[in-house]
C-alpha positions as CSV (number, residue, x, y, z in Angstrom):
1,M,0.0,0.0,0.0
2,A,1.3,3.4,-0.9
3,L,2.4,5.7,1.9
4,S,1.2,9.3,2.3
5,A,3.9,11.9,2.5
6,L,2.0,14.2,4.8
7,G,-0.6,11.8,6.3
8,S,0.1,12.8,9.9
9,L,-0.2,16.5,9.2
10,R,-3.3,18.6,10.0
11,V,-3.7,22.0,8.4
12,I,-6.3,24.8,9.1
13,A,-7.1,26.7,5.9
14,L,-8.4,30.2,6.2
15,T,-8.0,30.6,2.5
16,Q,-10.0,32.5,-0.2
17,V,-10.1,32.6,-4.0
18,Y,-6.9,31.1,-5.6
19,A,-3.5,31.7,-3.9
20,G,-4.4,30.3,-0.5
21,P,-6.5,27.3,-1.7
22,Y,-3.8,26.4,-4.2
23,A,-1.2,26.2,-1.3
24,T,-3.5,24.0,0.9
25,R,-4.4,21.9,-2.1
26,L,-0.8,21.0,-2.7
27,L,-0.4,19.9,0.9
28,A,-3.8,18.0,0.8
29,D,-2.7,16.2,-2.4
30,M,0.3,14.9,-0.5
31,G,-2.0,13.5,2.2
32,A,-2.4,16.3,4.8
33,E,-5.8,16.6,6.5
34,V,-6.8,20.2,5.5
35,I,-9.7,21.7,7.4
36,K,-11.2,24.7,5.6
37,V,-12.8,27.2,7.9
38,E,-15.5,29.2,6.2
39,S,-17.6,32.2,7.3
40,P,-21.3,31.9,6.8
41,V,-21.4,35.4,5.4
42,R,-18.2,35.3,3.2
43,T,-17.3,31.9,1.9
44,G,-15.3,32.3,-1.3
45,R,-17.9,30.1,-3.0
46,G,-19.4,33.0,-5.0
47,G,-22.4,35.2,-4.4
48,P,-25.0,36.4,-6.9
49,A,-22.5,37.8,-9.3
50,A,-20.6,34.5,-9.4
51,Q,-23.9,32.7,-9.9
52,E,-24.6,34.7,-13.0
53,G,-21.1,34.5,-14.5
54,G,-19.6,31.4,-12.8
55,V,-18.8,28.0,-14.4
56,Y,-21.2,25.3,-13.3
57,P,-21.9,21.7,-14.5
58,D,-24.0,22.0,-17.7
59,G,-24.2,25.8,-17.0
60,V,-26.7,25.3,-14.2
61,P,-26.1,26.9,-10.8
62,G,-28.7,24.6,-9.2
63,E,-30.4,25.1,-5.8
64,R,-27.0,25.3,-4.0
65,P,-24.6,27.0,-6.4
66,Y,-22.1,27.4,-3.6
67,N,-21.5,23.6,-3.8
68,R,-21.3,23.5,-7.6
69,L,-18.9,26.3,-8.6
70,A,-16.2,24.9,-10.8
71,Y,-13.2,26.9,-9.6
72,Y,-14.0,26.2,-6.0
73,N,-14.4,22.5,-6.5
74,E,-11.2,22.3,-8.5
75,L,-9.0,24.2,-6.0
76,N,-10.5,22.7,-2.8
77,R,-10.4,19.0,-3.5
78,N,-9.1,16.8,-0.7
79,H,-10.3,19.4,1.9
80,L,-12.7,19.1,4.7
81,A,-15.0,22.1,5.4
82,I,-16.6,23.6,8.5
83,S,-18.5,26.9,9.0
84,L,-17.4,29.0,12.0
85,D,-18.0,32.7,12.6
86,L,-14.7,34.1,13.9
87,R,-16.2,37.5,14.7
88,S,-17.8,36.0,17.8
89,K,-16.1,35.3,21.1
90,E,-17.2,31.7,21.2
91,G,-16.2,31.2,17.5
92,R,-12.7,32.3,18.3
93,E,-12.6,30.0,21.3
94,V,-13.6,27.1,19.2
95,F,-11.0,28.0,16.6
96,L,-8.3,28.1,19.2
97,N,-9.3,24.6,20.3
98,L,-9.0,23.5,16.7
99,A,-5.5,25.1,16.5
100,R,-4.4,23.2,19.6
101,V,-4.9,19.9,17.7
102,S,-3.5,21.1,14.4
103,D,0.0,21.7,13.1
104,V,-0.3,24.5,10.5
105,L,-2.5,27.5,9.8
106,I,-2.5,29.1,6.4
107,E,-4.4,32.3,5.7
108,N,-4.4,34.7,2.7
109,F,-6.5,37.5,4.1
110,S,-5.3,41.1,3.9
111,A,-2.7,41.9,6.6
112,R,-5.2,43.4,9.2
113,V,-7.8,40.6,9.3
114,M,-6.3,38.1,11.7
115,S,-5.4,40.7,14.3
116,N,-9.0,42.1,13.9
117,F,-10.2,38.6,14.8
118,G,-7.7,38.5,17.7
119,L,-6.1,35.4,16.2
120,E,-2.6,36.6,15.3
121,Y,0.4,34.4,15.7
122,A,1.2,35.6,19.3
123,V,-2.3,34.3,20.3
124,L,-2.0,31.0,18.4
125,S,1.5,30.2,19.7
126,K,0.2,30.6,23.3
127,A,-2.5,28.0,22.5
128,K,0.0,25.7,20.8
129,P,3.7,26.7,21.1
130,D,5.0,24.7,18.2
131,T,2.3,25.9,15.8
132,I,3.3,27.0,12.3
133,M,1.4,29.9,10.8
134,L,1.7,31.3,7.3
135,S,0.2,34.6,6.2
136,M,0.3,35.4,2.5
137,P,-1.3,38.9,1.9
138,A,-0.6,40.7,-1.3
139,Y,2.2,42.9,0.0
140,G,3.3,41.2,3.2
141,M,2.7,42.0,6.8
142,T,5.0,45.1,7.0
143,G,5.8,48.2,4.9
144,P,3.7,51.1,3.6
145,Y,1.6,48.8,1.4
146,R,0.7,46.2,4.1
147,D,-3.0,47.3,4.3
148,Y,-3.6,47.3,0.6
149,V,-5.7,44.4,-0.7
150,G,-5.0,42.8,-4.1
151,Y,-5.8,40.0,-6.5
152,G,-3.3,38.2,-8.7
153,T,-3.8,40.4,-11.7
154,G,-3.1,43.6,-9.8
155,I,-0.1,42.0,-8.0
156,E,1.3,41.1,-11.5
157,A,1.4,44.8,-12.3
158,M,2.9,45.8,-8.9
159,A,5.5,43.1,-9.1
160,G,6.8,44.3,-12.5
161,L,5.6,41.3,-14.6
162,S,3.0,43.3,-16.6
163,A,5.6,45.9,-17.5
164,M,7.6,43.1,-19.2
165,T,4.7,41.5,-20.9
166,G,3.3,42.8,-24.2
167,Y,4.2,43.3,-27.8
168,E,7.0,45.5,-29.1
169,G,5.9,49.1,-29.0
170,G,2.7,48.2,-27.2
171,P,1.3,48.7,-23.7
172,P,1.9,46.4,-20.7
173,L,-0.4,43.3,-20.7
174,R,-1.6,40.6,-18.4
175,V,0.1,37.3,-18.9
176,G,-3.3,35.6,-19.4
177,V,-3.8,34.0,-16.0
178,A,-3.6,35.4,-12.5
179,Y,0.0,34.2,-12.4
180,A,0.8,35.6,-9.0
181,D,-1.7,33.3,-7.3
182,P,-0.4,29.8,-8.1
183,N,3.2,31.2,-7.8
184,A,2.4,32.3,-4.3
185,G,0.6,29.1,-3.4
186,L,3.6,27.0,-4.5
187,H,6.0,29.2,-2.5
188,A,3.7,28.9,0.5
189,A,3.5,25.1,0.4
190,F,7.3,24.9,0.1
191,A,7.8,27.4,3.0
192,V,5.5,25.2,5.2
193,L,7.5,22.1,4.4
194,A,10.7,23.9,5.3
195,A,9.1,25.0,8.6
196,L,8.0,21.5,9.4
197,H,11.5,20.3,8.8
198,H,12.8,23.0,11.1
199,R,10.2,21.9,13.8
200,R,11.2,18.3,13.5
201,R,14.8,19.2,14.1
202,T,14.3,21.8,16.9
203,G,10.8,21.3,18.3
204,R,9.9,25.0,17.5
205,G,7.2,26.4,15.4
206,Q,7.4,29.7,13.5
207,Y,5.5,32.4,11.8
208,I,6.0,32.9,8.0
209,D,5.3,36.2,6.3
210,L,4.9,35.6,2.6
211,S,4.4,38.6,0.3
212,Q,2.7,37.5,-2.9
213,R,4.3,40.5,-4.7
214,E,7.8,39.6,-3.5
215,A,7.3,36.0,-4.4
216,L,6.5,37.0,-8.0
217,T,9.2,39.7,-8.3
218,M,11.9,37.2,-7.4
219,L,11.0,35.4,-10.6
220,L,12.1,38.5,-12.5
221,G,15.6,38.4,-11.1
222,E,17.3,38.7,-14.4
223,A,15.5,42.0,-15.2
224,V,16.1,43.4,-11.7
225,V,19.8,42.6,-11.8
226,D,20.2,43.9,-15.3
227,Y,18.7,47.2,-14.2
228,S,20.8,47.4,-11.0
229,M,24.0,46.7,-12.9
230,R,23.4,48.7,-16.1
231,G,20.4,50.9,-15.5
232,R,18.7,49.2,-18.5
233,L,15.0,48.5,-18.7
234,L,14.1,45.4,-20.7
235,D,11.7,46.2,-23.6
236,R,8.5,44.4,-24.2
237,M,9.1,42.0,-27.1
238,G,6.0,39.8,-27.6
239,N,7.0,36.2,-28.1
240,A,10.6,37.0,-29.0
241,H,13.5,35.9,-26.8
242,P,16.8,37.7,-26.0
243,S,18.8,34.5,-26.7
244,M,16.7,32.5,-29.1
245,A,15.7,33.2,-32.7
246,P,13.3,32.0,-34.0
247,H,11.2,32.0,-30.9
248,G,7.4,32.4,-31.1
249,C,3.9,31.0,-31.7
250,Y,3.1,30.4,-35.4
251,P,-0.2,29.9,-37.1
252,C,-1.2,26.5,-38.4
253,A,-3.9,24.9,-40.5
254,G,-7.4,25.1,-39.0
255,Q,-9.3,27.7,-36.9
256,D,-7.1,29.5,-34.4
257,E,-4.5,26.7,-34.3
258,W,-0.9,27.5,-33.3
259,V,2.5,25.9,-32.6
260,A,5.3,27.2,-30.4
261,I,8.8,26.9,-31.9
262,A,12.1,27.8,-30.2
263,A,15.6,27.5,-31.7
264,G,18.5,28.6,-29.5
265,S,21.7,27.2,-31.1
266,G,23.0,27.2,-34.7
267,D,22.5,23.5,-34.8
268,E,18.8,23.9,-33.9
269,W,18.4,26.5,-36.6
270,H,20.0,24.2,-39.2
271,A,17.8,21.3,-38.0
272,L,14.7,23.6,-38.4
273,R,15.8,24.5,-41.9
274,R,16.2,20.8,-42.9
275,A,12.8,19.9,-41.4
276,M,11.2,22.7,-43.5
277,G,12.9,21.3,-46.6
278,N,15.7,23.9,-46.8
279,P,13.5,26.6,-48.5
280,G,15.4,29.2,-50.5
281,W,14.7,32.0,-48.0
282,S,16.3,30.0,-45.2
283,R,19.7,30.5,-47.0
284,D,19.4,34.2,-46.9
285,G,22.5,35.7,-45.4
286,R,20.4,37.7,-43.0
287,F,19.6,34.5,-41.1
288,D,23.1,32.9,-41.1
289,D,23.9,33.8,-37.5
290,F,22.0,34.4,-34.3
291,E,22.5,38.2,-34.4
292,G,21.1,38.3,-37.9
293,R,18.1,36.1,-37.0
294,Q,17.3,38.2,-34.0
295,R,17.7,41.5,-35.8
296,N,15.4,40.2,-38.6
297,H,13.1,38.2,-36.4
298,K,9.9,39.8,-37.7
299,E,10.6,38.8,-41.3
300,L,11.8,35.3,-40.1
301,D,8.6,34.8,-38.1
302,K,6.5,35.7,-41.2
303,L,8.4,33.2,-43.4
304,I,8.2,30.4,-40.8
305,G,4.5,31.1,-40.3
306,E,3.9,30.7,-44.1
307,W,5.4,27.2,-43.8
308,T,3.4,26.2,-40.6
309,R,0.1,27.4,-42.1
310,G,0.0,24.3,-44.4
311,R,0.1,21.8,-41.5
312,T,-1.7,21.1,-38.3
313,H,-0.1,22.1,-35.0
314,Y,0.4,18.5,-34.0
315,E,1.9,17.7,-37.4
316,V,4.4,20.6,-37.0
317,M,5.2,19.6,-33.5
318,R,6.0,16.0,-34.3
319,L,8.0,16.8,-37.4
320,L,10.2,19.3,-35.6
321,Q,10.6,17.3,-32.4
322,E,11.8,14.3,-34.5
323,A,14.3,16.7,-36.1
324,G,15.6,17.8,-32.7
325,V,13.9,21.2,-32.6
326,R,11.9,22.3,-29.6
327,A,8.3,22.7,-30.6
328,G,4.9,22.2,-29.0
329,A,1.3,22.3,-30.2
330,V,-0.7,25.1,-28.5
331,L,-3.7,23.2,-27.1
332,G,-7.1,24.3,-26.2
333,I,-8.9,22.8,-23.2
334,A,-10.8,20.2,-25.3
335,E,-7.5,19.1,-26.9
336,M,-5.8,18.8,-23.6
337,M,-8.5,16.4,-22.4
338,E,-7.9,14.2,-25.4
339,D,-4.1,14.6,-25.5
340,P,-2.5,11.1,-25.9
341,H,0.4,12.0,-23.6
342,Y,-1.8,13.1,-20.7
343,R,-3.9,10.0,-21.3
344,A,-0.9,7.7,-21.2
345,R,0.2,9.2,-17.9
346,G,-3.2,9.1,-16.4
347,F,-3.1,12.8,-15.5
348,F,-6.8,13.6,-15.6
349,E,-8.8,11.8,-12.9
350,M,-12.5,11.3,-12.6
351,V,-13.9,13.0,-9.5
352,A,-17.4,12.3,-8.2
353,H,-18.9,15.2,-6.3
354,P,-22.3,14.7,-4.6
355,E,-23.8,17.9,-6.0
356,A,-21.6,18.8,-9.0
357,G,-21.6,15.3,-10.6
358,T,-18.7,13.3,-12.0
359,H,-16.1,15.1,-14.1
360,P,-12.4,14.8,-15.1
361,H,-10.1,17.0,-13.0
362,P,-6.4,17.8,-13.4
363,G,-4.5,15.3,-11.3
364,V,-1.3,15.6,-9.2
365,A,1.5,17.2,-11.3
366,W,4.3,14.9,-10.0
367,K,4.7,11.1,-9.6
368,M,6.5,9.9,-6.6
369,G,7.1,6.1,-6.3
370,R,6.8,5.7,-2.5
371,T,4.4,8.5,-1.6
372,P,2.3,9.4,-4.6
373,G,-0.2,12.1,-4.2
374,S,-3.9,11.5,-5.1
375,I,-7.3,12.9,-5.2
376,R,-8.9,11.1,-2.3
377,R,-12.1,13.1,-2.0
378,P,-14.0,15.8,-4.0
379,A,-14.1,19.4,-2.7
380,P,-16.4,19.6,0.3
381,C,-19.9,20.9,0.3
382,F,-20.5,23.9,2.6
383,A,-20.1,22.9,6.3
384,E,-20.0,19.2,5.3
385,H,-17.6,18.2,8.1
386,N,-19.1,20.2,11.0
387,E,-20.0,17.0,12.9
388,Y,-16.6,15.3,12.4
389,V,-14.5,18.4,13.4
390,F,-16.6,19.8,16.2
391,G,-17.9,16.5,17.5
392,E,-15.3,13.8,17.0
393,L,-12.2,16.0,16.8
394,L,-13.0,18.6,19.4
395,G,-15.4,16.5,21.6
396,M,-18.3,18.9,21.6
397,S,-21.7,17.6,22.6
398,R,-24.8,17.5,20.4
399,N,-26.5,20.0,22.7
400,E,-23.5,22.3,22.5
401,L,-23.5,22.1,18.7
402,E,-27.2,22.8,18.4
403,R,-26.8,25.9,20.7
404,L,-23.9,27.3,18.7
405,Q,-26.0,26.8,15.5
406,R,-29.0,28.6,17.0
407,E,-26.6,31.5,17.9
408,A,-25.1,31.4,14.3
409,V,-21.6,30.7,15.6
410,I,-21.6,27.7,13.3
411,S,-23.9,27.2,10.2
412,S,-25.0,24.5,7.9
413,A,-25.6,26.9,4.9
414,P,-24.2,30.2,3.9
415,A,-26.2,33.3,4.7
């Protein structure tokens, strides 16, 4: 039987939207018991606006859309869920009891929220001295921006990524996804693992202040160092590359079909020429060396695009890969679901959700022989695990639970 890498770990998740849930999902996929604590008045499961524009099975929100929202169910798999109002004194007392039997707390509220609740690290560490707490606000817990709130797209701009993204001569652009969120989530999961290693060696917990902006800016290190050394700002250059030419996405046969091609060395350029049948234009002296190809990359991209238009994106990819040229078909969602490589590796897994139905979900992105991750359970319905957490885990009586529900400290449905 396969072992679980984090099977003995219990994590409290006060996580919203994307960055925080992605961090806890990574830990949950590795076997951690992640308990998501949700407010009855602000759940992250979407309100009326999400119900109008959200993604639901068959496009139908249903009677309980908060249990059917696609982005929530994809990001919160392997989680347990309880509802607890942390604004109340009793809610905070119950939360501290949960913290006493847990190892890690991860939250991605703005910097002031946990102290407003009276649940900052100083309080938690008194309840459990070796606790590990990670906060991941947009701009960190200190500095003049600490109280600013932000989502991934705004953080991209503040981190400098948007200024580098765009076409030559054009304005800054988004990268296409809220890149700051999964990047911060990955950094958060790694930081927690490092803190757990530290605790195992020393017996001490710790507080981790993770700025989503800083986590993203560190990926732009080359541009930062270039400016600090030479005072030079890197220009936006579309799909071009400072050390590869050709480098870009090229149109293929069909409707909105594309292939990505990258040639870094002279050998790769000659391999690309041979794969294209050594067309006459490829022997143009302008393209003989890298400097010439880079200087004339617009004309080069146009000529390569004329060749790729006559073939499908998969056809171009296979032809160039066999010739030793880096190339990849640009896939849409439907193509990804049918991709033979994903299928051969069993990447997509069927997940049965009691209210959203059975659908394929992206699986775990790594394969470890001794401790493989897995999708053990679907995302939880709202307050699905109240009885387990409050009753079995914390030992609260049925009468006590009923009283707390009457007083709206705990809830069975969002307000």
